[in-house]
C-alpha positions as CSV (number, residue, x, y, z in Angstrom):
1,M,-25.1,-1.5,-94.5
2,Q,-23.0,-3.2,-97.1
3,L,-20.2,-5.5,-96.0
4,T,-17.0,-5.7,-98.0
5,D,-15.0,-8.8,-98.6
6,G,-12.4,-7.4,-96.1
7,D,-15.2,-7.0,-93.5
8,R,-16.3,-10.6,-94.1
9,I,-12.7,-11.9,-93.7
10,R,-12.1,-9.8,-90.6
11,G,-15.4,-11.3,-89.3
12,L,-13.9,-14.8,-89.7
13,L,-10.7,-13.7,-87.8
14,G,-12.9,-12.4,-85.0
15,A,-15.0,-15.6,-84.9
16,Y,-11.8,-17.6,-84.5
17,C,-10.7,-15.5,-81.5
18,R,-14.1,-15.8,-79.8
19,L,-14.3,-19.6,-80.3
20,V,-10.8,-20.2,-79.0
21,D,-11.4,-17.9,-76.0
22,A,-14.6,-19.8,-75.2
23,G,-12.8,-23.1,-75.3
24,D,-15.1,-24.2,-78.2
25,F,-12.7,-26.4,-80.1
26,A,-15.5,-28.1,-82.0
27,G,-16.5,-24.6,-83.2
28,V,-12.9,-23.9,-84.2
29,G,-12.8,-27.2,-86.1
30,A,-16.1,-26.3,-87.9
31,L,-14.7,-22.8,-88.7
32,M,-11.6,-24.4,-90.1
33,A,-13.3,-27.4,-91.7
34,D,-11.9,-26.6,-95.2
35,A,-8.5,-25.5,-94.0
36,V,-5.1,-26.8,-93.6
37,L,-3.3,-25.5,-90.4
38,C,0.5,-25.2,-90.7
39,A,3.5,-24.0,-88.8
40,D,5.1,-21.0,-90.3
41,D,7.5,-23.3,-92.2
42,G,4.6,-25.0,-93.9
43,A,4.6,-28.2,-91.8
44,V,1.1,-29.4,-91.7
45,L,-0.4,-29.6,-88.2
46,A,-4.1,-30.4,-89.0
47,T,-6.5,-30.7,-91.9
48,G,-10.2,-30.5,-91.6
49,A,-12.7,-30.1,-88.8
50,A,-12.0,-33.2,-86.7
51,E,-8.2,-32.9,-86.9
52,V,-8.3,-29.2,-86.0
53,E,-10.6,-29.9,-83.0
54,R,-8.2,-32.6,-81.8
55,L,-5.2,-30.3,-82.2
56,Y,-6.7,-27.6,-80.1
57,A,-8.1,-30.0,-77.5
58,G,-4.7,-31.5,-77.1
59,L,-2.7,-28.3,-77.0
60,V,-4.8,-25.8,-75.1
61,R,-5.4,-26.0,-71.4
62,L,-8.9,-25.4,-70.1
63,H,-9.5,-24.1,-66.6
64,E,-12.2,-24.3,-64.0
65,D,-14.6,-22.3,-66.1
66,G,-14.1,-24.5,-69.2
67,T,-12.1,-21.8,-71.0
68,P,-8.4,-21.2,-71.5
69,G,-8.8,-17.8,-69.7
70,T,-7.5,-16.0,-72.8
71,Q,-8.4,-13.0,-74.9
72,H,-7.1,-13.2,-78.4
73,V,-6.6,-9.9,-80.3
74,V,-6.0,-9.9,-84.1
75,A,-4.9,-6.6,-85.6
76,N,-2.9,-5.0,-88.4
77,T,-4.5,-7.2,-91.0
78,T,-3.3,-6.6,-94.5
79,F,-4.5,-8.2,-97.7
80,D,-2.5,-9.3,-100.8
81,E,-4.0,-9.0,-104.3
82,P,-6.4,-11.8,-105.1
83,A,-4.9,-14.9,-106.8
84,P,-6.2,-16.0,-110.1
85,D,-8.4,-18.6,-108.3
86,G,-10.0,-15.8,-106.3
87,S,-8.3,-16.7,-103.0
88,V,-6.8,-13.9,-100.9
89,V,-4.0,-14.0,-98.4
90,A,-4.4,-11.9,-95.2
91,T,-1.5,-11.3,-92.8
92,S,-2.4,-10.4,-89.3
93,T,-0.6,-9.8,-86.0
94,Y,-2.0,-11.6,-82.9
95,L,-1.6,-10.9,-79.2
96,V,-3.0,-13.3,-76.6
97,F,-3.7,-12.2,-73.0
98,Q,-4.4,-14.6,-70.2
99,A,-5.8,-14.4,-66.6
100,V,-6.5,-17.5,-64.6
101,T,-6.7,-18.4,-60.9
102,D,-3.5,-17.2,-59.2
103,V,-2.2,-15.6,-62.4
104,P,-2.9,-12.0,-63.1
105,L,-3.8,-10.6,-66.6
106,Q,-0.8,-10.7,-68.7
107,P,0.3,-10.9,-72.4
108,I,1.5,-14.4,-73.1
109,I,2.3,-14.6,-76.8
110,T,2.5,-12.6,-80.0
111,G,2.9,-13.6,-83.5
112,T,1.6,-13.6,-87.1
113,Y,-1.2,-15.4,-88.8
114,V,-0.9,-15.8,-92.5
115,D,-4.3,-16.9,-93.7
116,T,-5.5,-17.9,-97.1
117,F,-9.2,-17.4,-97.6
118,A,-11.2,-18.8,-100.5
119,P,-14.5,-17.4,-101.7
120,D,-17.6,-19.5,-101.0
121,E,-19.1,-21.0,-104.1
122,A,-22.6,-20.4,-103.0
123,G,-22.4,-16.7,-102.2
124,P,-20.7,-13.6,-101.0
125,G,-18.9,-15.3,-98.1
126,W,-15.4,-16.6,-97.5
127,H,-13.8,-19.5,-95.7
128,F,-10.4,-20.4,-94.3
129,A,-8.3,-22.4,-96.8
130,E,-5.0,-22.3,-94.9
131,R,-3.6,-20.8,-91.7
132,R,0.1,-20.5,-91.0
133,F,1.1,-19.7,-87.4
134,G,4.2,-17.7,-86.7
135,I,5.3,-17.1,-83.2
136,G,6.9,-13.7,-82.3
137,R,7.5,-13.1,-78.6
138,S,6.2,-15.3,-75.8
139,G,5.9,-15.0,-72.1
140,V,4.7,-17.6,-69.6
141,L,2.7,-20.2,-71.5
142,D,2.6,-22.9,-68.7
143,H,-1.1,-22.1,-68.0
144,H,-2.1,-22.0,-71.7
145,L,-0.4,-24.8,-73.6
146,T,0.3,-28.4,-72.9
147,I,3.6,-28.2,-74.8
148,T,6.7,-26.1,-74.4
149,L,7.6,-23.7,-77.2
């Protein structure tokens, strides 16, 4: 089987979902080690592994099982033409479901990720260079985030 660049990038998007859903914020930090995380207006939220880990640990509530009780779904990913430096922008829709004690399974937030991926210098892989979070619709986030949106 031959993986395409799109397959590799979608693999990074999936890895992000699995790490967040597991409550592995150190893993999210490592995945985003070379990235800048921004709000959709470009305001910088975190840069590098340690800041990304602290951001998630400070924003996302963990429950009895050590996870946020979520299931992130990323879909409808489209790719822009590569930039002269080889980077690629991917725009995806996200949907987050949550079920925790006394709260049934429900969708809690939707939105858009606009991710810039840079090619790895050492090989055929890619890494996150920037992520912009856009919020679409939201439901009850009290059991997921420590802040109010």
